[in-house]
Residue, then its C-alpha position, 0 to 999 in steps of 0.5 A: x697565771x698571767x702574773x706568774x708568767x710575767x714574773x718568769x719572763x722578766x727574769x729570763x734575761x741575765x741582766x735583769x736577773x743580775x739586777x734583782x740579785x743586786x737589789x737583794x743585797x742593797x735596799x735601793x740602787x740608782x739607774x747609774x749604779x745599775x748601768x755601771x754594774x751591767x756595763x750597758x747604756x742608760x737606755x738599755x737600763x731603762x728598758x730592763x727596769x721597765x720590764x721588771x716594774x711591769x712584772x711587779x718585781x721592782x718599784x721606782x722613785x725619782x729624786x731630782x735627776x736620779x731614778x732609784x729602784x728597789x724590790x717590791x715586797x708584799x705580794x706572795x708570788x713575788x716574795x716566793x720568787x725573790x726567795x728562790x733567786x736569793x737561794x740560788x745566789x748562795 
């Protein structure tokens, strides 16, 4: 139940929901692309992405100066929530 609550809290912000929707369309996005998409500062992107990572929705990897984000798959509750978000997009 705690994990489900964290998942829903992480998507309760419009910007984080937009990031998840974008990641459904692209396999991976760098922080700079998310910054441009949302029109927010890099620090704000970092805070949003940290919440999504803590909720178990997103994974990250660093390549030099760049940080890349992708959706985390494999957890049943995460997969179900991502399917719901994807259906809402259509």
